C-alpha positions in Angstrom: 63.9 58.5 -15.6 66.5 61.2 -15.2 64.7 64.6 -15.2 67.7 66.7 -14.2 69.4 68.1 -17.3 72.9 68.3 -15.7 72.7 64.8 -14.3 71.4 63.5 -17.6 74.4 65.2 -19.4 76.8 63.4 -17.0 75.1 60.1 -17.7 75.3 60.7 -21.4 79.0 61.2 -21.2 79.5 58.0 -19.2 77.3 56.0 -21.6 79.3 57.2 -24.6 82.6 56.6 -23.0 81.7 53.1 -21.9 80.3 52.2 -25.3 83.4 53.5 -27.1 85.7 51.6 -24.8 83.9 48.3 -24.4 81.5 47.8 -27.3 82.2 49.6 -30.5 84.2 47.7 -33.2 87.4 49.2 -34.6 86.6 52.1 -36.8 82.9 52.1 -35.9 81.4 55.5 -35.3 78.8 56.0 -32.5 75.9 58.2 -33.7 73.4 58.0 -30.8 73.3 56.2 -27.5 70.2 56.2 -25.3 70.5 55.9 -21.5 68.8 53.2 -19.5 65.2 54.3 -18.8 63.7 52.9 -15.6 60.1 52.9 -16.6 57.4 50.8 -18.3 57.1 50.2 -22.0 53.7 50.9 -23.6 52.6 49.6 -27.0 49.9 49.7 -29.6 50.3 46.6 -31.7 47.8 45.6 -34.4 45.4 48.2 -32.9 45.7 46.6 -29.4 46.7 48.9 -26.5 49.2 47.0 -24.3 50.1 48.9 -21.1 52.4 47.9 -19.6 53.8 46.0 -22.5 55.1 42.5 -21.5 56.9 40.4 -24.2 55.1 37.1 -25.0 58.3 35.2 -25.8 61.2 34.1 -23.6 64.2 36.5 -23.9 67.8 36.4 -22.5 67.1 39.8 -21.0 64.0 38.7 -19.0 64.3 39.6 -15.4 62.4 37.7 -12.7 62.2 40.2 -9.9 59.0 42.2 -9.6 59.0 45.8 -10.8 59.0 48.5 -8.1 57.6 51.2 -10.3 54.0 52.5 -10.2 51.7 51.2 -12.8 50.7 53.4 -15.7 47.4 55.2 -15.7 44.5 53.1 -16.7 42.6 53.9 -19.9 45.1 56.7 -20.9 44.4 57.4 -24.6 47.2 56.0 -26.8 48.1 59.5 -28.1 48.7 60.8 -24.6 51.1 58.1 -23.4 54.0 60.5 -23.2 52.1 62.4 -20.4 52.4 59.4 -18.1 55.8 59.6 -16.3 55.7 55.9 -15.5 56.1 55.1 -19.3 59.5 55.6 -20.8 59.1 53.9 -24.2 56.2 53.4 -26.6 55.9 51.2 -29.7 53.5 51.4 -32.7 53.4 48.4 -34.9 51.1 46.1 -36.9 52.5 42.8 -35.6 55.0 41.3 -33.1 57.8 40.6 -35.5 58.4 44.2 -36.7 61.7 45.9 -35.8 60.3 48.4 -33.2 58.7 45.5 -31.3 61.9 43.5 -31.4 63.7 46.4 -29.7 60.8 47.1 -27.3 60.8 43.4 -26.2 64.3 43.8 -24.6 63.6 47.2 -23.2 60.6 45.8 -21.4 62.1 42.4 -20.4 65.2 44.0 -18.9 63.2 46.3 -16.8 65.0 49.4 -18.0 68.6 48.0 -18.1 68.7 47.7 -21.9 69.2 50.6 -24.2 69.1 51.5 -27.9 72.3 52.4 -29.7 72.8 53.6 -33.3 76.1 53.6 -35.1 77.2 53.9 -38.7 77.2 50.1 -39.0 74.2 48.9 -37.0 71.2 49.6 -34.8 71.3 47.6 -31.6 69.7 47.0 -28.3 72.3 46.1 -25.6 72.4 45.5 -21.9 75.2 45.6 -19.4 76.2 41.9 -19.0 76.2 42.2 -15.2 72.4 42.3 -15.4 72.2 39.0 -17.3 74.5 36.8 -15.3 75.8 36.1 -11.8 79.3 35.3 -13.2 82.2 37.9 -13.1 82.2 40.1 -16.2 85.5 40.7 -18.1 86.3 43.9 -20.0 85.6 42.3 -23.3 82.1 41.3 -22.2 80.9 44.5 -20.5 77.9 44.7 -22.8 75.7 42.0 -24.3 74.1 42.7 -27.7 70.5 41.5 -27.5 69.2 42.7 -30.9 71.1 44.0 -33.9 70.1 45.1 -37.4 71.5 46.8 -40.4 71.5 50.6 -40.2 69.4 51.0 -43.4 66.4 49.5 -41.5 66.3 52.7 -39.5 64.8 55.3 -41.9 63.9 58.1 -39.5 65.2 59.7 -36.3 63.3 62.7 -35.0 62.1 64.5 -31.8 58.4 65.2 -32.4 56.1 67.0 -29.9 53.6 64.5 -28.4 51.1 64.7 -25.6 49.5 67.6 -23.8 52.1 68.5 -21.1 53.5 72.0 -21.0 56.4 72.0 -21.6 56.2 68.8 -23.6 58.3 65.8 -22.5 61.3 65.1 -24.7 61.4 61.9 -26.8 63.4 60.3 -29.5 61.4 58.8 -32.3 62.9 55.8 -34.2 61.1 55.0 -37.5 61.9 51.7 -39.2 61.6 50.7 -42.8 58.9 48.2 -42.0 56.6 51.0 -40.8 57.0 50.4 -37.0 57.9 53.1 -34.6 59.7 53.2 -31.3 59.6 56.3 -29.0 62.1 56.7 -26.1 62.1 59.3 -23.4 65.2 61.4 -23.2 65.5 64.8 -21.6 68.2 65.7 -24.1 66.4 64.2 -27.1 66.8 67.3 -29.4 70.5 67.6 -28.7 71.2 63.9 -29.2 69.3 63.6 -32.5 71.0 66.8 -33.8 74.4 65.4 -32.8 73.6 62.1 -34.4 72.8 63.8 -37.7 76.0 65.8 -37.5 78.0 62.7 -36.8 76.3 60.8 -39.6 77.3 63.5 -42.2 80.8 64.2 -40.8 
């Protein structure tokens, strides 16, 4: 995970430029783009703590190579997940088919290569196609959309303070209409959510 604000700002600029050039449809407005987060996904699904979270179904984003990251702390209380730097995303849901879990499936399976993107037309999880194939990638196929849903299914976008770290780590909270929640680490979380709100109302 990028902890340097200046480097993170440069990554943000590159991410937005690439999405605008290679993924957005004509007339579609980008609201928020998360960077890739090279860290584990944690989850509490149906009251079960799953750390690290590993999807139970086969996915096109599934990567076979072993992770080189340290494992999360054992027995860390669910409410303190954000204080573990090996965890970059967290999901709260009642069951596996809720929207936040569908997003988290690809974030976990891709080992940090996938990312969440919100536009005025859709909420999506996408991955650079080069991580999914050994074939050459053309300009019209730079990104592969792994999950996509209508924008009204995302009902909340916020940057709450979680955990006990001082200063607190910065996260983006995605709340879906089905009650599930996805949290993603981003050092510029507050700036990005404020910018997304401004773009949405522009």
